[in-house]
Each structure stands twice: as C-alpha cells, then as structure tokens.
C-alpha positions in Angstrom: 0.0 0.0 0.0 1.1 3.6 0.4 2.9 4.1 3.7 2.7 7.9 3.7 -1.1 7.8 4.0 -2.9 6.6 7.0 -6.2 5.6 5.5 -7.6 4.7 8.8 -7.5 8.5 9.8 -8.9 9.9 6.5 -12.0 12.1 6.6 -14.2 12.8 3.5 -12.4 16.0 2.6 -9.0 14.3 2.7 -10.4 11.4 0.6 -11.7 13.8 -2.0 -8.4 15.6 -2.1 -6.6 12.2 -2.7 -9.1 11.4 -5.5 -8.5 14.8 -7.1 -4.8 14.4 -7.0 -5.0 11.0 -8.6 -7.1 12.4 -11.4 -4.8 15.4 -11.9 -1.7 13.2 -12.0 -3.4 11.1 -14.7 -4.4 14.2 -16.7 -0.8 15.5 -16.5 0.6 12.2 -17.6 -1.7 11.7 -20.5 -1.1 15.3 -21.6 2.7 14.6 -21.5 2.2 11.4 -23.6 0.1 13.3 -26.1 2.7 16.0 -26.5 5.6 13.5 -26.7 4.0 11.4 -29.4 2.5 14.2 -31.5 -0.5 13.7 -33.7 0.2 11.8 -36.9 -3.2 10.6 -38.1 -6.8 10.4 -36.8 -7.3 8.0 -33.9 -3.6 7.4 -33.4 -2.0 6.7 -30.0 -1.7 10.4 -29.3 -5.5 10.8 -29.8 -6.1 7.9 -27.3 -4.0 9.8 -24.7 -5.6 13.1 -25.6 -9.1 11.7 -25.0 -7.9 10.2 -21.7 -6.5 13.6 -20.6 -9.9 15.2 -21.3 -11.6 12.5 -19.3 -9.3 12.7 -16.4 -9.6 16.5 -16.3 -13.3 16.3 -16.3 -13.3 13.8 -13.5 -11.0 16.0 -11.4 -13.2 19.0 -12.0 -16.3 17.0 -10.9 -14.6 15.9 -7.7 -13.3 19.5 -7.1 -16.8 20.8 -7.4 -18.1 18.2 -5.0 -15.3 19.1 -2.5 -16.1 22.8 -2.8 -19.8 22.2 -2.2 -19.1 20.2 0.9 -16.1 22.0 2.4 -15.9 25.4 0.7 -12.4 26.8 0.5 -11.0 24.7 3.4 -7.2 24.1 2.9 -5.9 20.8 1.5 -4.4 18.8 4.3 -3.2 15.8 2.3 0.4 15.8 1.0 0.1 15.2 -2.7 3.7 14.0 -2.7 2.5 10.9 -0.8 0.7 9.9 -4.0 2.5 8.7 -7.1 1.4 6.6 -10.1 -1.9 5.5 -8.6 -3.8 5.8 -11.9 -1.2 7.5 -14.2 0.7 5.2 -16.4 4.5 5.1 -15.9 6.3 8.0 -17.5 8.4 5.9 -19.9 5.5 3.8 -21.1 4.8 5.3 -24.6 6.9 4.6 -27.6 7.2 6.8 -30.7 5.7 4.1 -32.9 3.0 2.9 -30.5 -0.2 1.6 -32.1 -3.6 2.8 -30.8 -4.2 -0.8 -29.5 -1.0 -0.6 -27.4 -2.1 2.9 -26.1 -5.5 1.5 -25.1 -3.8 -1.5 -23.4 -1.7 1.1 -21.4 -4.9 3.0 -20.5 -6.6 -0.2 -19.5 -3.8 -1.2 -17.1 -3.9 2.3 -15.6 -7.7 2.0 -14.9 -7.2 -1.4 -13.4 -4.3 -0.1 -11.3 -6.6 2.7 -9.9 -9.3 0.1 -9.2 -6.9 -1.9 -7.2 -5.8 1.2 -5.3 -9.3 2.1 -4.2 -10.2 -1.5 -3.6 -7.2 -2.1 -1.3 -7.6 1.3 0.4 -11.2 0.3 1.4 -9.8 -2.3 3.8 -8.0 0.3 5.8 -10.7 3.0 5.9 -12.7 3.5 9.0 -14.9 6.5 8.1 -18.3 5.5 6.5 -18.3 8.5 4.1 -14.8 7.7 3.0 -15.7 4.1 2.5 -18.7 5.1 0.4 -16.6 7.5 -1.7 -13.8 5.0 -2.3 -16.3 2.3 -3.2 -17.9 4.7 -5.7 -14.5 5.6 -7.2 -13.5 1.9 -7.4 -16.7 1.1 -9.2 -16.2 4.0 -11.6 -12.7 2.7 -12.4 -14.2 -0.8 -13.1 -16.7 0.9 -15.5 -13.9 2.8 -17.2 -12.0 -0.5 -17.6 -15.1 -2.1 -19.2 -15.4 0.9 -21.6 -11.8 0.6 -22.6 -12.2 -3.1 -23.3 -15.2 -2.2 -25.5 -13.1 0.4 -27.4 -10.4 -2.3 -27.9 -12.9 -4.8 -29.1 -14.1 -2.3 -31.7 -10.7 -1.3 -33.1 -10.1 -1.9 -36.8 -7.3 -4.3 -37.7 -4.9 -1.4 -38.6 -5.1 -0.1 -35.1 -3.1 -3.1 -33.9 0.0 -2.2 -36.0 2.8 -0.1 -34.7 4.1 2.6 -37.0 7.1 1.6 -39.1 10.3 3.6 -39.2 10.4 6.2 -41.8 13.4 6.4 -44.1 
C-alpha cells in the first residue's frame, strides 16, 4: 500500500483531495504522452492519450466541485507527494511508434491499477463516508476499464499495427 497515507485516519475532505490528486496526475501524464507522441493521423495513439487527458480532467473537475460544495475553501491537508502513479501510467511507457491498440492497453492497465488502489484502500478506511466515496471511485474505475475493453474490441485491424520507421 502507500505508507505515507494513514487511510484509517482519513476524513471525507482528505479522501476527496486524494481522488482529485489521482485524477490530476493522470491528466498531466496523458497530456505529457500526447505531447511526446505528437498527432500523426486520426485516432492514433496520441489521440487515445488526448481523449484520456480530457476524461481525467473532467473527473478531477467534478470531484473538485463536489469538494467545494461540501467543504468550501478549506485548505488541503493531504500531501500530494504521498501519492504517485496511482492511476497515471508510468512516465516511460509510450513509444514513438505505439499503435492505438497498445495505447489502449496502457490506459486499461492504468484504470485497473486505480481500481486496485481504491479496492485495497477500502480495507484500511474507518470512516463510513470515505468508504462510500472509495467504493464509488472503485466502481467508476471498473466501469472505465469495461469501456476501454469495449473500445479495444471495436478497433479496426490497422489499429493493432505499430508505426514503421520512416526512411
């Protein structure tokens, strides 16, 4: 688990802050990947990462709105440095010639990683509101993984091919 966070002591505001940080880190990582790969053709790997960045940003904004409604402008008490690579794919994951299929596989593994984080964290949480939030987030990650699997199943055959080196 993550030793810098004592999940048994979390309150709902802290849990929301953790969830926001997780989404922001994933947004930042997918934005990095999009910029690193550059757009070459419609629905390429960079497009997969761009769409994921949009999705992660939207989720972070929804959670931030929820936090603001519940806690106003109360200061963040969670150290975001205690969280790393919970949902975000590893920095060195993309390759210049990555196919959309491989990009979706990377996204799927990240959604599954986030599911595992919330699922495991639930066993350490004492607060009922935090348990409910983490269960909700875990279930959302499971739904995201299902959606990614559906995208993968619908990919055309050419989406499985990595780009070839240009002369």
